[in-house]
N, C-alpha and C positions, 0 to 999 in steps of 0.2 A: 622559600619561593613558592608561589602558587602554581597551579597546573598550567601546562601548555597543551591546548586542545586543537587538533587538526580535524577539519570537517571537509569531506568531499561532497561534490554535487551541489555547490552553493549557488549556481546560476539558476536553479529552480526555486520557486517561491518557498517551498517547504524548507529547503536547505538554507535559504537566506533568512527565514524567520528563526530557525534554530540558532544560527550564528548570532543574530541580534539578541536572542534570549539568553544564551549561555554566557555572553559577555557580562551580564548583570550578576552572575553568581560570584560572591565574594572570594571563593577559593580559586577561581580561575584568573590566572595572571595574564594570559595571552591567548588569542584565538587566531589560528592560521586557516584561512578559507581558500579552498583549492577547487579549481574547475578548469576545463579545457577552453572555455569561452568566458569572457567577462560578463558578470551579471548586470542586468538592467536595473536592478533594485540596489539600494544602499546596504552596506554590511556593517554599519556603525563604525566602531573603532578596530575592527578586525584587520589583520594583514592579509590582503588578497594576493595569492600566488597563482598566476596562470600556468597551469601544468596539466598535462594529460596523464591520468593514472595508468594508461596503457603503456606508458614509456618508463624505462628504468630510472629516469630522472626523479621520480617521486621519492626514491631513497635519499637523494641529496637534500630534499626538503625536510624530511624527518630528521636528518642529521644536523642540518644547519640551524634548525629552531629547537633542537633537543625536545622533541614532542614526546609527551608521556601518555596522552590519551588520544585515540583515533576514533572518530565517529564516521563510519562509512555509510553515507546516504546516497551514493551514486549507483544504486541498483534500482532501475526504473523500467517502466513498460513503454515509455514514449521518448522520442528523440526531441532534441532542441533544434529549432531552425530547420534546415534542409536534410538533416541526418535521417537515414532510413533504418529499417529493422537490422541490417547488418552492423551499422554503427552502434546501435543500442546493445546488441548481443556482445560485441567486442568490448564495450565499456563495462557491461555487467560482468562478463566472465574473465576476459583477458585483463581488464583493469583491476578486478579483484585479485587475480593471481599476482600481478605486479605489486599491488599494495601490500598483500600479505607477505610476499617475499621481502619487501622493504622492511616491514614490521619485524619479520623474523631476524633480520640482521641488526636491527636497532637495539642498542643496549638500554635506551631510555624508555621505550614503550612499555607501559605497565597495564594498559587497559584498552580493549577493543570492543566497540559497539557496532553491530551490523544491522542495518535496516533491511529486513527480509519481508516475506509476504506469506499469507496463508494459502497462496496459490500452490505452494509446495505439496499440498494435499491433493491437488487436482480436483476434478468434478466428474463423477461417474455414477451410473445408475445404482450400483451396489454399495455406495459409500455408507458409512455409519451415520446415524442421525447427528452425532456431534463428534468432532475430532478433538483429541487431546494432543499434547505435545509429543507423546510417544506412540500415537496411532500411525501405523504404516498406511500409506495410500493403497487403495485397491489396484490402481493402475498408475504408474508414474507418468507425469506429463510428458507428452511426446514432442512438444515444440513450444516456441514462443517464450514469453516472459516467465511462464511457470517452469519451464525446463531450465531457464537461466537461474532461477532461484534455487532449484535443486542442486545445480552444479556449484553455485556460489556457496551454499551451506556445506557441501562436501569439502570444498577447499578450506573453509573456515574450521571444520572439524580436524582436518589434517594439520592446520596451523596450531590449533589448540594442543594437539598431541606433541608437536615439536617444541612448543614454547609453553609448558605447563605453568611457568611463572607469570604468564600474562593472563589477566582476567578477561574472559571472552563472554559477551552477552549478545545473543541473537534475538531480535524482536520480530516476530511474525505478525505483521499488521493485516487486519481485514481491510476491505476497501476504504481508503481514506477519502472523506468528503468534507466539504465546507465551502465558504464563499470563494476561496482561491484555489480550489482543488484542480489538479492537473492530472487526469488519468483517462484511460479509454472509457471507463464506466461513467465518469462525469460527463464526457462528451456524448455518450449514449443517452443519458438522461436529459441532455440538452436538445435532443432531436425533437421536432414538432410532433412527430408520431413515432411511437416506439414499436419496432418489429419484435414479436415474441414467437416462441416455438409453440405451435398448436398442441394443446393437451397438457402443458406443463406450467406450473406456477411456483418457481423456485423460492426457497428461503434465502434471504440475504442478511449479512451483517455489515455494519459500518463503524468506523472510528472517526471522530472529529479531528480535524487538523490541529486544533488547539491541544487536544489530548495527546496527539502524536508528538508534538513538540515537547510536552511536559514529560512524557514517559522516556523520550530520548535523553532529556536532561537528567532525569532520575538515574537512568542506566549508566550515564557517563560519570556519575559520582562514585566515590568509594562508599560502599554500603556500611551500615553500622554493624552488621553481622558478617563474619567472614564467609559463611555458607552462601551468601548472596553474590559472591564475586562473579560467578559464571552461571550460565544457563540459557535455555531457549524458552521463550515465552510467547504465547498467543496474546495479541492485543486487539480487543474489540469492545465496543460499547455494549451495555446490557441489552438483552432482547434481540428480536429479529423482525424482519418485515418480509412479506410476500411481494413478489414483483407486481402483482395486481394492486396491492396497497400502495406501492410506490407510484404507480401510474396515476392512481386516483388523487393522491396528495399533490402530485405535480400538475394535475389538470391536463394531462396529455393522454390522448386515446392510444390504445394498442391495436396492432394489426397482427392477429395470430396467423402464422404461416407454417406450412409443413417444413420440416428440417431442411430438405434440399433447397427450398425457396429462401429460407433464412440465410443459408450459406451463400446463395447467389446475391442476395441483398447486401450481405456483409462485404462481399467482394466489390460491389458497386459503390458502397459507401467509402471503402478504402481508396478506390480509384478516384473518387470525387474529393478525397481528403476531408470528408465530413467527420469521420471518426475511424479509429482503428478497430473495426469490428472483426477481431481475430477469431480463429477457431476455438481458442481457449476461453474467450469471452462468451462465445455461443454455448459452450459446454456449461459455463457458470450460469447462464440465463436459461439453461435447460434443467440442470440438476441441482443448482444452488450449492451453498456450503455454509456450515455453521461450526464454530469452534468453541471449546470450553476455555474459560478465562480464570479458572480457580487459581492456577499458579501465578498469574499476573497479580492477583489480589493478595494471596496468602504468602507467597514467597518473595515476589518483587516488591510488594507493598504499594501497588498503584491502583487507585480507584478512579476510573474515568469520570469526568465531570458531566459528559453527555452520554445518554443512552443511544442505541441505534436509531430509535424513532426521533429523538431530539436532534441528532446529527443530521438526519435526512430533512427534518423541518427547517433547519438553518440553511441547508443547501438549497431547498426549495425557495426560501425567501430571497436568496441571492440571485436566483435565475429568473425571477419574475413570473407572471401568470402564464399558464399554458393556453392551448386553444379553447379549452372548456373550463368553466369554474369547477374546482374540486368538488364542491357540494352537489352541483348538478350532475357531474359525472358519477359520483358515488350513488346518487339517487337513481340514475338510469340503470346502473349495474344491479342495484337492489331490485328494481322493478323487473328486469329481465330474469333475474334469479327466481322470482316469484311465479313466473309463468309455468304452466303445467309441463310443457316440453322441456323446461330447464330443471324439472324436479321439484318445483315449488307447489304450493297448494292452490287449487283452483278457486277463483273468486266466487262469492255467492251470486254475483250477477251473471 
């Protein structure tokens, strides 16, 4: 018999795409798609089970279908529908606890893949230039989605110790972007004008949603070498972009604000439901974050199709033109940089 794969978080676009993709793998016999709400998109030939992973009933689903591979994608930063931050945290943390408890009791589960985030490293002024998978954060995230991911990974490590017979793979994704991206950062880049922190130009990394689907599929398979059964891997496209480069390529002007004003603007945007401009996102847009992907390439054996710049370019095409043509905006920035007061060389005129 082929594998029986259970996927959580299928009501989101990324989860739905993964379900449709993994069904095409010849070694997969059946896919069980789980979420607390029915998805608006189709799931192909997968069996949809409406179940809340925060409830103990998820154990019955694992037992009923004799699941042997679990892909946990229901660790996210945004809610579906009217759910708020409290619902998101409960799903991320309590839901993961219940799911891991069910996996621990299941005699059939052999592999667990967890969609995590590079936000576990936080964003702080004294951060290293590049984070590796073993680099401890200078300061642990104090709240929001970043803290959720830290707690989730802690529970996953505990599960791995209790069930050493289960292969556990944790994928720490950089910011996922693409035409169908659903994230606070995608919402931020969709604003007509981008509020930024005065005096800072953070470095950012992205991973394309197509690459995210492919690496999840790869991690859900039995590897050719036994040493690849388990591990934690940073997932990001090659290269990096400065926030100023992102704004120019979007054709969206920036409004540099002092940090207290950015915090106030973030609260206003959350109140207006325009974007979840959380304190952790403000820290990212202040200090940035870059991770090393050597283990992703050499150990996991995955090479992204898209670089960070190509990922952002595809995202830009899906969002349409901004207020200003990118070429004109870039030219204006270059002219300002050439002014004497900006540190440039004075014109002969």
